[in-house]
N, C-alpha and C positions, 0 to 999 in steps of 0.2 A: 755493778757487774756481778758481785757475789750474791746479791739478792735474787737476780734473775736465774742464776744457776740453782740456787736453793729451791726457788719456786718450781723450776722445771723438774728437778729431781723428785720433789713431793708430788707434783702432778703425774709424773710417769709412774711413781710408786702406787698412787691411788688407782690409776687406770689399769695397771697390771693386776691389782687385787680384784677390782670389779670384774674384769674379763675372766680371770681364772675362776672366780666363784660362780659366775654365770655358766661357763662352759662345763663345769663338773656337776651341775645341779640336775639330779634325777632321783629325788627322794634320798639323796646322799649315797646312792649305789650306782656304780658304773655299769654292771651287768646283772642279769637275773641270778647268776650263781653266787653273787655276793650278798643277795638279800637274805634276811633271816628266814628260817624254815616256815614260820607261820605265814609269812607273806607269800611264799611259794605255794603253800597249800591253799591259801585263800584265792590266789590267782587261778590255780587249777580248778577249784570248785566254782568260783563265782565270776571269773574272767575280768570284769571291770566294775567301777563304782563301789569299791570295797571300803568300808569304814573300820576303824580300830579303836577300841576302848581298853586302856590299861587298867588293871585293878589298882587300888590305892597303894599296895605294896609292890606293884610292878612285877609280880611273880606269875600272873596270868593275864591273858588278853582276850577280849571278845573280838572276833572278826565277823562282820556282818554286812549283808547287802539287802537293800529294800528295793523291790521293783518300783518302777515309776508309776505314779498315779495318772490315770487317764479316764476318759469317758467310759471306755469298755472295762476298765479295771479300777473302780472307785476306792476299793480297799486293798491296796497292794500287799503282797505276801513278803515276809522277810525270811531270810535264812541266816543262821549264825552258828558259830562254834566257839567254845571256850578252849583256849590253848594254854597248856602248862609250859611256861618258858624254861623252867628248870629241867624238867624231864623230856622236853620237846615232844609232846604228844597231845592229841585232842582229848579233853576230859568229857565234853558233852557237846551234842549237836542237836539242833531243833529247827523247825520252820513253822510258820503260821502267819496269821494276820495280826500284826502288832503295831501299837502306837509308840511303845517305849521299851527299851532295854537299857538297864543301867546297873552299876555296881552299888550294892547296899553297904558292903564292907569287903574285906580282903577275900572272903570265901563264899559270898552269896551275891547272886544277881536277881533283880526283879524284872519280870517280863509281864507287861500289861498287854492284853489282847483285846481285840474287838469281838465281843461275844456273839453277835448275830441275834438269834431269837432268845429272849430272856424269859425265864420261868417266873411265875409268881412266888415260887418257893425260894427264899434267899439262900438256903443251904445248897441248892443245886447251882445257883449262880456263881458261887465262889470260884469253882473250877473254870467257869466261862470267862471270868475277868482277868485271869492270868495266874502266875505262880512265882514262887521264889525257888531258885535252884541252889542247893547247897553243895559245893564242891567236895567238902570233906565227907558228907554223908552219901554223896552221889545219888541224890534223889530230889524230886520236885516236892516242894512244901506248899501248902495253901497260903494265899496272901494274908488271910486273917481267919480267926475262928468264927464259926457261924453265929455265935451269940454276939459278936462284936460288930456285925454289919448293921449299919443304920441306913434305912431307906429314907429318902427325902420326899 
């Protein structure tokens, strides 16, 4: 008799936990007003299908959206911004045709782009391939120096 009551209590406890965790799940926030400011801004700018990449030190976040690839749009455009979580402001914003956006370190991101028409001059191609954005310097830097480019 005691075993049945114990099993019933445990089962009831587990069911309660499962239902309560399912009913409150909406990215952990019940209303839009409870969401962090970067999420509100991203939703305002990009509406849906938003992705987030935290910096290694979690002081900044990249909020980005990439258009869907289709027959009419084989190289979709991306839009993104870097948000300073401590000061609650956008540090940088850009858009373009990109394959990859990622953090290099706490203060720099690398953005690789689809260049389109490539020149025979490797010095001109550096800017076409992408850039590094430095948050501290607030400027775009080249991916590499012209002398270091090796063509295959």
